[in-house]
C-alpha positions in Angstrom: 70.5 -4.1 183.7 71.7 -4.4 186.7 73.8 -7.5 188.1 74.4 -8.4 191.5 76.9 -11.1 192.7 77.2 -12.1 196.1 80.2 -13.6 197.9 81.9 -14.2 201.2 79.3 -17.3 202.1 80.9 -20.4 203.8 81.1 -23.0 206.8 81.7 -21.2 210.3 81.6 -22.6 213.5 78.7 -20.8 215.8 80.4 -17.7 217.6 82.6 -17.2 214.4 82.6 -14.5 211.8 81.7 -13.9 208.3 81.8 -11.0 205.6 79.4 -10.9 202.6 80.1 -8.9 199.7 77.7 -7.7 197.0 79.1 -6.2 193.7 76.9 -4.3 191.3 77.0 -3.5 188.1 75.3 -1.9 185.5 73.4 1.1 186.9 74.4 4.1 189.1 75.0 2.3 192.2 75.3 5.2 194.4 71.6 6.1 194.0 70.5 2.5 195.0 68.9 1.6 198.4 70.5 -2.0 199.1 69.1 -4.8 201.4 70.2 -8.0 202.7 68.0 -10.7 203.2 68.2 -14.7 203.9 66.3 -17.9 203.5 66.5 -20.9 205.5 65.2 -24.2 203.9 61.8 -24.8 204.5 61.0 -21.1 205.5 60.4 -18.1 203.9 62.6 -15.3 202.9 63.5 -13.1 205.4 64.8 -9.4 205.9 68.3 -8.8 207.4 69.6 -5.5 206.9 69.2 -2.7 204.7 71.1 0.5 203.8 70.2 3.9 202.0 71.9 5.1 199.1 74.3 7.3 200.9 75.0 4.8 204.0 73.7 7.0 206.4 70.7 5.3 207.0 70.7 1.5 208.1 68.0 -0.9 209.5 68.5 -4.3 210.8 66.1 -7.2 211.9 65.7 -7.6 215.8 67.5 -11.5 215.5 70.7 -10.0 214.2 70.7 -6.4 215.7 73.9 -6.1 217.5 75.6 -8.8 215.7 75.6 -7.6 212.0 76.6 -4.9 210.6 75.8 -3.4 207.0 77.9 -0.9 205.3 78.5 0.1 201.7 81.5 1.4 199.5 79.9 3.6 196.6 83.4 4.2 194.9 83.6 0.2 194.5 80.0 -0.4 193.9 79.7 -3.0 196.5 77.3 -3.7 199.9 78.9 -5.6 202.8 77.0 -7.4 205.8 79.6 -8.3 208.6 78.3 -11.0 210.5 80.0 -11.8 214.1 78.6 -14.1 217.0 77.0 -15.9 214.4 74.6 -18.7 215.7 73.3 -22.0 213.9 69.8 -20.4 213.4 71.8 -17.4 210.9 72.0 -20.9 208.6 70.4 -19.6 205.0 71.1 -18.5 201.5 71.7 -15.0 201.9 70.7 -12.7 199.1 71.6 -9.1 198.3 68.8 -7.0 196.7 69.0 -3.3 194.9 66.5 -0.6 194.6 66.9 3.0 192.5 65.6 5.0 196.0 66.5 9.0 195.5 64.8 9.1 198.9 66.8 8.2 202.2 65.7 5.2 203.5 66.4 1.9 204.5 63.7 -0.2 202.7 62.9 -3.7 204.6 60.4 -4.6 202.5 61.7 -7.1 199.7 58.7 -6.4 197.8 60.0 -3.0 197.0 63.5 -4.2 195.3 64.0 -4.5 191.7 67.4 -6.2 191.4 68.6 -9.6 193.3 71.6 -11.6 193.5 71.6 -15.3 193.0 72.5 -15.9 196.6 75.4 -17.3 198.7 75.1 -20.1 201.4 76.2 -19.3 205.2 76.1 -22.5 207.1 76.5 -22.2 211.0 77.9 -25.4 212.8 77.0 -25.7 216.5 
């Protein structure tokens, strides 16, 4: 059993920053590919960012490239999403996801992930 718990969401003005954290427990985190997804009201869940198990490979949605940074600390079993220059359209519930994956790959497809957190709300006011 793997438990993923997100934190760090909140209300911020446009142009501001937030850092989301996702703490994992239960399995060998260092062999997990991790990802962040988000879902706005009335919209489907969409990919935001992903990182390989070692942290050397990352991927971003075009909408967040250059503003968001995904990183991980395997010693702390935690993955982060640093969000800068936030826009109102970034408002959503943000979810982290994990998948046991030995290959060095950042996984964009939500259907590949086995474990999901409960989500954390991010609201960006204009």
